[in-house]
N, CA, C and O atoms as a DFTB+ gen file, in Angstrom:
536 C
 N C O
     1  1      81.008      -2.617     191.553
     2  2      79.333      -1.820     192.253
     3  2      80.465      -0.138     193.172
     4  3      79.737       0.839     193.349
     5  1      81.423      -0.007     193.468
     6  2      82.624       0.587     193.713
     7  2      82.098       1.710     192.929
     8  3      81.855       2.843     193.346
     9  1      81.983       1.348     191.990
    10  2      82.345       2.559     190.772
    11  2      80.581       3.580     191.044
    12  3      80.372       4.783     191.206
    13  1      79.929       2.745     191.001
    14  2      78.859       3.353     190.776
    15  2      78.422       4.093     192.153
    16  3      78.225       5.264     191.828
    17  1      78.172       3.939     193.603
    18  2      78.607       4.493     194.418
    19  2      79.677       5.537     194.340
    20  3      79.093       6.571     194.664
    21  1      80.480       5.725     194.177
    22  2      80.815       7.144     193.500
    23  2      80.542       7.813     193.095
    24  3      80.439       8.931     193.598
    25  1      80.121       7.352     191.341
    26  2      79.828       8.698     191.061
    27  2      77.704       8.713     191.625
    28  3      76.805       9.315     191.037
    29  1      77.620       8.097     192.503
    30  2      76.117       8.850     192.990
    31  2      76.164       9.562     194.209
    32  3      75.148      10.087     194.665
    33  1      77.659       9.649     194.981
    34  2      78.108      10.170     196.155
    35  2      78.184      11.782     195.465
    36  3      77.940      12.926     195.849
    37  1      78.585      11.235     194.444
    38  2      79.996      12.722     193.855
    39  2      78.511      13.558     193.514
    40  3      78.748      14.761     193.630
    41  1      77.236      13.354     193.178
    42  2      75.891      13.557     192.449
    43  2      76.027      14.621     193.760
    44  3      76.760      15.580     194.002
    45  1      74.425      13.624     194.805
    46  2      74.949      14.457     195.990
    47  2      75.670      15.695     196.279
    48  3      75.203      16.834     196.287
    49  1      76.462      15.451     196.436
    50  2      77.511      16.782     197.104
    51  2      77.897      17.730     196.912
    52  3      78.838      18.287     197.477
    53  1      76.940      18.274     195.685
    54  2      77.116      19.680     195.520
    55  2      76.495      20.258     196.633
    56  3      75.635      19.787     197.377
    57  1      77.272      21.772     196.642
    58  2      76.652      22.748     197.287
    59  2      76.049      23.526     196.724
    60  3      76.252      23.995     195.604
    61  1      75.182      23.751     197.512
    62  2      73.693      25.088     197.086
    63  2      74.135      26.391     197.186
    64  3      74.134      26.992     198.260
    65  1      74.677      27.081     195.695
    66  2      74.257      28.609     196.063
    67  2      74.217      29.503     196.835
    68  3      74.978      30.086     197.607
    69  1      72.098      29.571     196.175
    70  2      71.301      29.787     196.110
    71  2      71.666      30.939     198.025
    72  3      71.886      32.147     197.947
    73  1      71.631      30.021     199.782
    74  2      71.945      31.131     200.491
    75  2      71.996      32.119     200.321
    76  3      71.226      33.062     200.501
    77  1      73.779      31.907     199.605
    78  2      75.308      32.539     199.306
    79  2      74.635      34.094     198.934
    80  3      74.581      35.302     199.165
    81  1      74.284      33.177     198.324
    82  2      73.903      34.934     196.929
    83  2      72.244      35.708     197.395
    84  3      71.882      36.529     196.552
    85  1      71.757      35.620     197.989
    86  2      70.698      36.159     198.369
    87  2      71.383      37.185     199.722
    88  3      71.102      38.345     200.025
    89  1      72.546      36.046     200.457
    90  2      73.084      37.421     201.312
    91  2      73.964      38.258     200.793
    92  3      74.322      39.274     201.388
    93  1      74.559      37.779     199.194
    94  2      74.911      38.483     198.506
    95  2      74.312      40.317     198.130
    96  3      74.820      41.435     198.219
    97  1      72.666      39.616     197.591
    98  2      72.042      40.606     196.678
    99  2      71.621      41.250     198.114
   100  3      71.133      42.362     197.913
   101  1      71.647      40.963     199.293
   102  2      70.918      41.577     200.906
   103  2      72.227      42.904     201.341
   104  3      72.162      43.860     202.113
   105  1      73.156      42.485     200.592
   106  2      74.307      43.237     201.249
   107  2      74.488      44.514     200.181
   108  3      74.588      45.663     200.612
   109  1      74.523      44.206     198.715
   110  2      74.217      45.541     197.968
   111  2      73.460      45.805     197.807
   112  3      73.585      46.804     197.099
   113  1      71.788      45.468     198.099
   114  2      70.693      46.615     198.251
   115  2      71.553      47.520     200.077
   116  3      71.582      48.743     200.210
   117  1      71.878      46.943     200.716
   118  2      71.616      47.779     201.974
   119  2      72.530      48.760     201.620
   120  3      72.287      49.921     201.947
   121  1      74.176      48.322     200.620
   122  2      74.997      48.959     200.692
   123  2      74.857      50.121     199.573
   124  3      75.568      51.125     199.596
   125  1      73.555      49.804     198.282
   126  2      73.043      50.561     197.573
   127  2      72.209      51.723     198.545
   128  3      72.532      52.909     198.617
   129  1      71.766      51.477     198.823
   130  2      71.007      52.738     199.840
   131  2      71.374      53.418     201.116
   132  3      70.773      54.395     201.563
   133  1      72.541      52.759     201.748
   134  2      73.038      53.882     202.739
   135  2      74.162      54.319     201.707
   136  3      75.232      54.200     202.305
   137  1      74.338      54.683     200.674
   138  2      74.776      55.524     200.179
   139  2      74.904      56.679     199.683
   140  3      74.415      56.724     198.554
   141  1      75.553      58.085     200.188
   142  2      74.879      59.535     199.646
   143  2      75.162      59.854     198.631
   144  3      76.337      59.923     198.270
   145  1      73.896      60.212     197.690
   146  2      73.829      60.248     196.490
   147  2      74.286      61.753     196.219
   148  3      73.909      62.030     195.081
   149  1      74.856      62.693     196.722
   150  2      75.508      64.071     197.011
   151  2      76.093      64.103     195.442
   152  3      76.719      63.246     194.818
   153  1      75.684      65.294     195.100
   154  2      76.253      65.802     193.272
   155  2      77.957      66.281     194.290
   156  3      78.061      65.949     195.470
   157  1      78.552      66.688     193.908
   158  2      80.471      67.486     194.785
   159  2      80.880      67.963     193.254
   160  3      80.737      67.393     192.172
   161  1      81.464      69.281     193.620
   162  2      81.839      69.677     192.436
   163  2      82.835      69.583     191.854
   164  3      83.044      70.267     190.851
   165  1      83.678      68.748     192.310
   166  2      85.088      68.608     191.819
   167  2      85.819      68.724     192.950
   168  3      85.798      67.899     193.864
   169  1      86.361      69.557     192.931
   170  2      87.382      70.195     193.951
   171  2      86.710      70.443     195.195
   172  3      85.574      70.395     195.666
   173  1      88.116      70.785     195.595
   174  2      87.675      71.370     197.359
   175  2      87.429      72.568     197.529
   176  3      87.806      73.186     196.534
   177  1      86.859      73.419     198.500
   178  2      86.176      74.824     198.189
   179  2      86.044      74.678     200.062
   180  3      85.686      73.770     200.812
   181  1      86.496      75.958     200.247
   182  2      85.742      75.883     201.542
   183  2      85.433      77.362     201.687
   184  3      86.083      78.404     201.775
   185  1      83.596      76.837     201.667
   186  2      82.692      77.933     201.470
   187  2      82.650      78.742     202.575
   188  3      83.349      78.131     203.383
   189  1      82.172      79.969     203.228
   190  2      81.679      81.197     203.815
   191  2      81.113      81.118     205.194
   192  3      79.991      81.616     205.286
   193  1      81.242      80.988     205.476
   194  2      79.852      80.506     206.880
   195  2      78.572      81.729     206.969
   196  3      78.782      82.940     206.909
   197  1      77.180      81.056     207.130
   198  2      76.639      82.330     206.908
   199  2      75.123      81.669     208.117
   200  3      74.874      80.473     208.271
   201  1      74.426      82.707     208.727
   202  2      73.587      82.132     209.893
   203  2      72.167      81.382     209.108
   204  3      71.470      80.472     209.557
   205  1      71.974      82.431     207.223
   206  2      70.793      81.891     207.424
   207  2      70.395      81.130     205.672
   208  3      69.554      81.319     204.793
   209  1      72.109      79.815     206.005
   210  2      72.338      79.103     204.990
   211  2      70.573      77.697     205.280
   212  3      70.129      77.124     206.275
   213  1      70.186      77.730     203.907
   214  2      69.698      76.404     203.350
   215  2      70.066      76.212     203.065
   216  3      70.968      76.694     202.379
   217  1      69.326      74.038     203.606
   218  2      69.999      73.300     202.360
   219  2      69.110      73.077     200.834
   220  3      67.895      72.948     200.681
   221  1      69.892      73.085     200.102
   222  2      68.793      72.705     198.819
   223  2      69.461      71.626     197.692
   224  3      70.408      71.815     196.929
   225  1      68.593      70.399     197.878
   226  2      69.029      69.185     197.241
   227  2      68.701      69.334     196.219
   228  3      69.211      68.399     195.602
   229  1      68.068      70.007     195.454
   230  2      67.068      70.271     194.157
   231  2      68.297      70.644     193.299
   232  3      68.284      70.463     192.082
   233  1      68.971      70.975     193.711
   234  2      70.386      71.423     192.935
   235  2      71.253      70.560     191.693
   236  3      72.245      69.893     191.987
   237  1      70.744      70.666     190.279
   238  2      71.100      69.723     188.990
   239  2      72.508      70.512     188.795
   240  3      73.333      69.804     188.217
   241  1      72.895      71.567     189.075
   242  2      74.903      71.466     188.550
   243  2      75.039      72.560     189.073
   244  3      74.431      73.625     189.180
   245  1      76.594      71.772     189.594
   246  2      76.960      72.738     190.045
   247  2      78.022      73.062     190.074
   248  3      78.881      72.191     189.936
   249  1      78.347      74.192     190.229
   250  2      79.499      75.333     189.718
   251  2      80.537      76.215     190.452
   252  3      80.236      77.403     190.563
   253  1      81.923      75.730     191.059
   254  2      82.655      75.727     191.333
   255  2      83.964      76.984     191.140
   256  3      84.756      76.883     190.203
   257  1      84.055      78.135     192.140
   258  2      85.146      78.849     192.196
   259  2      85.817      78.836     192.908
   260  3      85.431      78.985     194.067
   261  1      87.397      78.624     192.586
   262  2      88.415      78.200     193.790
   263  2      89.034      79.066     194.042
   264  3      89.026      80.001     193.241
   265  1      89.819      79.165     195.209
   266  2      90.445      80.573     195.334
   267  2      91.781      81.120     193.916
   268  3      91.927      82.277     193.521
   269  1      92.353      80.220     193.557
   270  2      92.800      80.617     192.643
   271  2      92.025      81.841     191.714
   272  3      92.145      83.039     191.457
   273  1      91.110      80.622     191.389
   274  2      90.211      81.798     190.255
   275  2      89.238      81.099     189.001
   276  3      88.287      81.584     188.388
   277  1      89.858      79.836     188.904
   278  2      89.008      78.747     188.478
   279  2      88.240      78.049     188.674
   280  3      88.083      77.453     189.740
   281  1      87.387      77.923     187.424
   282  2      85.781      77.668     187.743
   283  2      85.623      76.338     187.728
   284  3      86.738      75.847     187.906
   285  1      84.917      75.612     187.622
   286  2      84.867      73.908     187.741
   287  2      83.685      74.012     187.279
   288  3      83.391      75.205     187.206
   289  1      83.087      73.527     187.026
   290  2      81.116      72.565     186.332
   291  2      80.648      71.220     186.132
   292  3      80.169      70.731     185.109
   293  1      80.930      70.497     187.667
   294  2      80.590      69.583     187.799
   295  2      82.077      68.329     187.314
   296  3      82.134      67.502     186.404
   297  1      83.227      68.754     188.539
   298  2      84.344      68.330     188.167
   299  2      84.944      68.612     187.090
   300  3      85.607      67.575     187.092
   301  1      85.370      69.267     185.926
   302  2      85.851      69.225     184.484
   303  2      85.907      70.891     184.599
   304  3      84.906      71.601     184.502
   305  1      87.349      71.411     184.837
   306  2      87.656      73.320     184.509
   307  2      86.729      73.286     183.151
   308  3      86.664      72.597     182.133
   309  1      86.037      74.442     183.724
   310  2      86.010      75.698     182.641
   311  2      86.636      76.790     182.200
   312  3      87.240      77.501     183.003
   313  1      86.582      77.143     180.632
   314  2      86.340      78.434     180.863
   315  2      85.600      79.550     181.433
   316  3      84.482      79.200     181.810
   317  1      85.966      81.268     181.689
   318  2      85.184      82.133     182.411
   319  2      83.745      82.152     181.633
   320  3      82.545      81.934     181.805
   321  1      84.734      82.580     180.624
   322  2      83.646      82.781     178.955
   323  2      82.640      81.845     178.889
   324  3      81.509      82.230     178.594
   325  1      82.808      80.939     179.063
   326  2      81.933      79.882     178.451
   327  2      81.564      78.825     179.889
   328  3      81.976      77.665     179.869
   329  1      80.898      79.260     180.898
   330  2      80.166      78.384     181.680
   331  2      79.305      78.907     181.293
   332  3      79.001      78.119     180.397
   333  1      78.614      79.657     181.240
   334  2      77.163      79.896     180.627
   335  2      76.396      78.787     179.877
   336  3      75.419      78.125     180.226
   337  1      77.279      78.778     178.505
   338  2      76.713      77.738     177.907
   339  2      76.610      76.601     178.226
   340  3      75.773      75.736     177.965
   341  1      77.876      76.624     179.057
   342  2      78.473      74.458     179.168
   343  2      76.888      75.000     181.301
   344  3      76.857      74.251     182.278
   345  1      76.593      75.454     181.263
   346  2      75.488      75.161     182.068
   347  2      74.866      74.868     181.673
   348  3      74.652      73.670     181.860
   349  1      73.652      75.842     180.448
   350  2      72.877      75.834     180.229
   351  2      72.531      74.378     179.571
   352  3      71.346      74.097     179.397
   353  1      73.256      73.720     179.311
   354  2      73.200      72.162     178.504
   355  2      72.615      71.311     179.064
   356  3      71.650      70.617     178.742
   357  1      73.630      71.409     180.516
   358  2      73.120      71.169     181.548
   359  2      71.945      71.174     182.613
   360  3      71.907      70.370     183.544
   361  1      71.216      71.921     182.443
   362  2      69.750      72.263     183.439
   363  2      69.013      72.676     182.230
   364  3      69.151      73.377     181.228
   365  1      67.476      71.271     183.286
   366  2      66.730      71.819     182.753
   367  2      65.606      72.540     183.187
   368  3      65.764      72.895     184.355
   369  1      64.503      72.906     182.696
   370  2      63.520      73.878     182.155
   371  2      63.719      74.216     184.256
   372  3      64.395      75.165     184.654
   373  1      62.765      72.933     185.564
   374  2      63.108      73.540     186.935
   375  2      65.028      73.280     187.289
   376  3      65.479      72.801     188.329
   377  1      65.405      73.501     186.735
   378  2      66.559      73.187     187.786
   379  2      67.280      74.676     187.598
   380  3      67.325      75.752     187.002
   381  1      68.015      73.435     189.047
   382  2      68.385      74.689     189.767
   383  2      70.256      74.696     189.638
   384  3      70.740      73.565     189.630
   385  1      71.080      75.656     189.559
   386  2      72.645      75.785     189.480
   387  2      72.772      76.301     190.708
   388  3      71.866      76.923     191.262
   389  1      74.239      76.011     191.363
   390  2      73.851      76.622     192.637
   391  2      76.078      76.257     192.631
   392  3      76.783      75.260     192.482
   393  1      76.366      77.972     192.924
   394  2      77.874      78.252     193.166
   395  2      78.393      77.793     194.431
   396  3      77.748      77.982     195.462
   397  1      79.481      77.219     194.433
   398  2      80.723      76.999     195.445
   399  2      81.394      78.201     195.262
   400  3      81.883      78.547     194.187
   401  1      81.427      78.819     196.251
   402  2      82.880      80.123     195.573
   403  2      83.754      79.992     197.140
   404  3      83.208      79.942     198.242
   405  1      84.599      79.971     196.986
   406  2      85.943      79.445     198.068
   407  2      85.714      81.266     198.984
   408  3      85.271      82.387     198.734
   409  1      86.422      80.432     200.196
   410  2      85.976      82.031     201.397
   411  2      87.174      82.859     200.592
   412  3      87.298      84.011     201.008
   413  1      88.158      82.452     199.421
   414  2      89.321      83.431     199.705
   415  2      89.207      83.692     197.550
   416  3      89.946      84.277     196.758
   417  1      88.340      83.165     197.437
   418  2      88.655      84.079     195.683
   419  2      87.472      85.280     195.778
   420  3      86.768      85.656     196.716
   421  1      87.564      85.634     194.613
   422  2      87.192      87.368     194.724
   423  2      85.524      87.206     194.351
   424  3      84.870      86.485     193.598
   425  1      85.309      87.999     195.056
   426  2      83.753      88.979     194.797
   427  2      83.690      88.982     193.009
   428  3      83.134      88.122     192.326
   429  1      84.349      90.076     192.555
   430  2      84.115      89.923     191.152
   431  2      83.642      89.178     190.320
   432  3      82.731      89.329     189.506
   433  1      84.860      87.652     190.752
   434  2      85.029      86.351     189.601
   435  2      83.114      85.259     189.908
   436  3      82.562      84.288     189.391
   437  1      82.824      86.212     190.987
   438  2      81.298      85.206     191.166
   439  2      80.637      85.821     190.938
   440  3      79.656      85.242     190.470
   441  1      80.461      87.608     191.019
   442  2      79.623      87.710     190.331
   443  2      79.317      87.744     188.895
   444  3      78.205      87.775     188.367
   445  1      80.568      87.733     188.302
   446  2      81.152      87.272     186.420
   447  2      80.206      86.421     186.049
   448  3      79.134      86.619     185.478
   449  1      80.908      85.086     186.579
   450  2      79.710      83.627     186.791
   451  2      79.073      83.404     187.008
   452  3      78.867      82.233     186.687
   453  1      77.626      84.253     187.985
   454  2      76.555      84.752     187.805
   455  2      76.014      84.932     186.935
   456  3      75.246      84.156     186.367
   457  1      76.295      85.975     186.649
   458  2      76.002      86.959     185.154
   459  2      75.628      86.386     184.259
   460  3      74.526      86.634     183.770
   461  1      76.824      84.999     183.554
   462  2      77.476      84.456     183.040
   463  2      76.539      83.782     182.294
   464  3      76.130      83.819     181.134
   465  1      76.224      82.899     183.707
   466  2      74.616      81.740     183.747
   467  2      73.353      82.423     183.830
   468  3      72.421      81.928     183.195
   469  1      73.176      83.339     184.413
   470  2      71.755      83.496     183.819
   471  2      71.824      84.216     182.474
   472  3      70.745      84.106     181.892
   473  1      73.055      85.170     181.533
   474  2      73.150      85.153     180.252
   475  2      72.676      84.307     179.153
   476  3      72.454      84.595     177.977
   477  1      72.499      82.490     180.203
   478  2      72.501      81.797     178.789
   479  2      71.164      81.723     179.258
   480  3      70.653      80.846     178.561
   481  1      70.127      82.248     180.223
   482  2      69.087      81.387     180.323
   483  2      68.845      80.815     181.718
   484  3      67.750      80.255     181.762
   485  1      69.360      80.785     182.605
   486  2      68.926      79.756     183.661
   487  2      69.338      81.091     184.718
   488  3      70.203      81.962     184.801
   489  1      68.020      80.591     185.507
   490  2      67.628      81.929     186.592
   491  2      67.850      81.323     187.628
   492  3      68.555      81.818     188.508
   493  1      67.284      80.111     187.738
   494  2      67.589      79.065     189.216
   495  2      68.929      79.409     189.856
   496  3      69.497      78.319     189.919
   497  1      69.477      80.034     190.199
   498  2      71.221      80.631     190.562
   499  2      71.280      80.461     192.418
   500  3      70.313      81.101     192.829
   501  1      71.839      80.014     193.289
   502  2      71.653      80.293     194.406
   503  2      73.828      79.646     194.940
   504  3      74.494      78.720     194.477
   505  1      74.202      80.765     196.089
   506  2      75.857      80.467     196.664
   507  2      75.126      79.681     197.752
   508  3      74.057      79.784     198.352
   509  1      76.436      78.639     197.741
   510  2      76.486      77.793     198.618
   511  2      77.379      78.407     199.927
   512  3      77.980      79.441     199.637
   513  1      77.495      78.100     200.825
   514  2      77.447      78.540     202.329
   515  2      77.358      77.542     203.339
   516  3      76.489      76.675     203.428
   517  1      78.346      77.739     204.107
   518  2      78.200      76.712     205.258
   519  2      77.484      77.873     206.349
   520  3      77.552      79.073     206.616
   521  1      76.365      75.956     206.999
   522  2      75.457      76.906     208.813
   523  2      75.932      76.863     209.323
   524  3      76.229      75.817     209.901
   525  1      76.685      78.612     209.671
   526  2      77.581      78.812     210.857
   527  2      76.699      79.525     212.204
   528  3      75.669      79.110     212.736
   529  1      77.142      80.186     212.377
   530  2      76.707      81.232     214.210
   531  2      76.863      82.082     214.065
   532  3      77.099      82.795     215.041
   533  1      76.840      82.905     212.136
   534  2      77.795      84.352     212.522
   535  2      76.998      85.683     213.789
   536  3      77.622      86.701     214.087
């Protein structure tokens, strides 16, 4: 008789995991919604300030120029002479490219990178700046 009662109690003592799974899924949705989906260039850039800077949320490819003169495309170092084909392969017809040049980088390198990107067939190119009160 005791054996039958013990077996019956064991089956009724199961833990219902449905409420816990509901909480986990709600937390997952919360974290996905609150995560910022901002594309980064891959390196730390000290952008120059501009009072006329405007946001460009439609940037498809980020190109960074460091103060040492290295060029990065979506987090990967690229040779200056190959930046055009590298960017052209990543941009769609309506996509845009944003160049983040460090404050201490040379203007000549910025112009050379812009020329190489435009020679590759990408016309929508912008230079990133931090909004300031100059």
